[in-house]
C-alpha positions in Angstrom: -183.5 -8.4 24.1 -184.6 -11.4 25.3 -188.4 -11.6 26.7 -188.9 -10.9 30.0 -192.1 -11.9 32.0 -193.4 -9.7 35.1 -195.2 -11.1 37.8 -197.6 -8.1 37.4 -197.8 -3.9 37.1 -196.3 -3.3 40.5 -193.2 -6.0 39.7 -192.9 -4.3 36.7 -192.8 -0.6 38.6 -190.2 -1.8 40.8 -188.0 -3.3 38.1 -188.2 -0.5 36.1 -187.4 1.7 38.9 -183.8 0.2 39.3 -183.3 1.0 36.0 -184.3 4.4 36.4 -182.3 4.6 39.6 -180.1 7.6 38.1 -182.7 10.0 38.4 -183.3 9.5 42.1 -181.0 12.6 42.5 -182.6 15.1 39.7 -184.0 17.8 41.3 -187.8 19.0 40.2 -188.3 15.2 39.1 -192.2 14.3 38.5 -193.3 11.2 37.4 -196.7 10.6 35.4 -198.8 7.6 34.7 -200.9 7.2 31.6 -204.0 5.6 33.2 -205.1 3.4 33.7 -202.3 0.4 33.8 -199.5 2.8 33.4 -200.6 4.4 36.9 -200.1 1.3 38.8 -196.2 1.0 37.3 -195.8 4.6 37.8 -196.5 4.3 41.3 -193.8 2.5 42.2 -191.7 4.2 39.8 -192.2 7.6 42.0 -192.2 5.5 45.3 -188.5 4.0 44.6 -187.3 7.7 43.4 -189.3 9.6 46.1 -190.8 11.6 43.1 -194.8 13.2 43.2 -197.3 10.9 41.1 -199.3 12.6 38.4 -201.6 11.6 36.0 -201.4 12.2 32.3 -205.0 11.3 30.5 -204.5 10.5 26.5 -208.1 9.4 24.5 -207.3 7.9 21.1 -209.3 10.0 18.1 -211.1 7.0 16.5 -211.8 6.5 12.8 -215.6 7.4 12.0 -217.5 4.0 11.9 -214.2 2.1 13.0 -213.3 3.9 16.4 -210.7 1.0 17.1 -208.8 2.3 14.0 -206.7 5.5 15.7 -206.5 8.8 13.8 -204.4 10.1 16.4 -205.1 11.1 19.9 -205.7 13.8 22.4 -203.8 14.7 25.6 -204.4 16.8 28.5 -203.8 20.2 28.1 -204.9 20.1 24.7 -201.9 18.2 23.0 -202.9 16.5 19.5 -200.7 13.7 17.5 -202.3 13.0 14.2 -201.7 9.7 12.3 -201.5 11.6 8.7 -202.1 8.1 6.6 -205.1 7.3 8.6 -206.2 10.6 8.4 -206.2 11.1 4.5 -208.2 7.6 4.1 -210.6 8.9 6.3 -211.5 12.2 4.4 -212.9 13.9 7.2 -212.8 17.9 6.6 -211.3 20.3 9.2 -214.2 21.2 10.9 -215.5 17.3 11.3 -211.8 16.7 12.5 -212.2 19.7 15.3 -215.5 18.2 16.3 -214.1 14.9 17.2 -211.0 16.3 18.5 -212.9 18.6 20.8 -215.3 15.8 21.5 -212.3 13.1 23.0 -210.6 16.4 24.7 -213.8 17.0 26.7 -213.3 13.1 27.8 -209.7 13.6 28.4 -211.2 16.8 30.7 -213.7 14.4 32.1 -211.6 11.6 33.0 -209.1 13.9 34.8 -211.5 15.3 37.0 -212.7 11.7 38.0 -209.2 10.4 39.1 -207.6 13.8 40.5 -211.1 15.3 41.8 -210.6 19.0 43.0 -206.7 18.8 43.1 -204.9 20.7 40.1 -202.4 19.1 37.8 -198.8 19.2 39.2 -196.8 21.8 37.4 -194.3 20.6 35.0 -192.3 23.9 34.2 -188.7 23.4 34.1 -189.1 19.9 35.6 -188.0 16.2 34.2 -190.9 14.5 33.4 -190.6 10.6 33.6 -193.9 9.4 31.6 -194.8 5.9 32.7 -197.0 3.4 31.2 -197.1 -0.6 31.3 -196.5 -1.1 27.9 -195.8 0.2 24.7 -197.0 -1.7 21.4 -197.5 0.9 18.6 -196.1 4.0 20.7 -199.0 6.1 19.6 -200.5 6.7 22.9 -197.1 7.5 24.6 -196.2 10.0 21.4 -199.2 12.1 22.2 -198.2 12.4 26.1 -194.5 13.3 25.0 -195.9 16.4 23.1 -198.4 17.0 26.1 -195.3 17.1 28.7 -193.5 19.2 26.7 -196.2 21.5 26.0 -196.8 21.7 29.8 -193.1 23.0 29.8 -191.1 19.9 30.8 -187.5 20.7 30.5 -186.6 17.2 30.0 -189.0 14.0 28.9 -188.2 10.4 30.0 -190.6 7.5 28.6 -190.2 4.6 30.7 -192.1 0.8 30.6 -191.7 -2.8 31.3 -192.0 -3.7 28.0 -192.3 -2.1 24.2 -191.7 -2.7 20.5 -188.7 -2.0 18.9 -190.8 0.4 16.5 -192.6 2.2 19.1 -188.9 2.7 20.9 -187.5 4.2 17.7 -190.1 6.5 17.5 -190.2 7.6 20.9 -186.4 7.7 20.6 -186.8 10.6 18.3 -189.3 12.5 20.5 -188.0 11.8 24.1 -184.8 12.8 25.8 -184.3 9.4 27.1 -186.4 5.7 26.6 -185.9 3.3 29.1 -187.6 -0.5 28.5 -186.8 -3.5 30.1 -187.8 -6.0 27.5 -187.7 -5.3 23.8 -189.2 -8.2 22.0 -188.7 -8.5 18.1 -192.4 -9.7 17.7 -194.4 -8.1 20.6 -197.9 -9.4 19.8 -199.4 -8.5 22.8 -198.4 -6.4 26.1 -200.1 -8.3 28.5 -198.5 -11.9 27.3 -195.6 -10.2 29.4 -197.2 -10.1 32.6 -198.5 -13.2 34.4 -201.1 -11.2 36.1 -202.6 -8.6 33.7 -206.0 -7.8 35.5 -207.8 -4.9 34.6 -207.0 -1.6 36.5 -210.4 0.2 37.6 -210.5 4.0 38.2 -211.2 3.6 41.7 -207.7 1.9 42.1 -206.1 5.0 40.0 -207.9 7.2 42.5 -206.4 5.8 45.5 -202.5 5.7 44.1 -203.1 9.4 43.3 -204.2 10.3 46.9 
């Protein structure tokens, strides 16, 4: 698929929503954005589909001493996905892995509290959940989001993003009920290269969108 450049995340969200128009009449639809940039995209999708918006927080579980290398990720509700190859190289015993996972899960809980305040998470039981991010490079973050949505009782899970790598799409097609991406460049070097404006999204921006 040819490369597509979006003006910004709002533009990406509006164009993504057009492609998701077939969901407009789905009962019990909910849109969940992955913070922080994914929530900006998700807000446009939710608005166009007349669906409620919430946040689904995911945090990477880093390799000791090399935190940028992901052992896996944890998400809202205690969901966890592990990268077995990296985990084997790390040589962590189960107790240490559990300790690190619990620490990251606490970070998820704290971010949810900062973003939502006292509002409870939307109930996903029996609903169609559209999980939205601003881009999917490896798909690792979205993988754990799908697991979290399933664990929370979602009946159907749709993954959506303006841009994704072919590898991410293939991986997620095996996990979600539907994957919708507008641009799937053969060599996705960086998600931000597909946006003219890929400015940092602050937590205050996310809070305003979730009100």
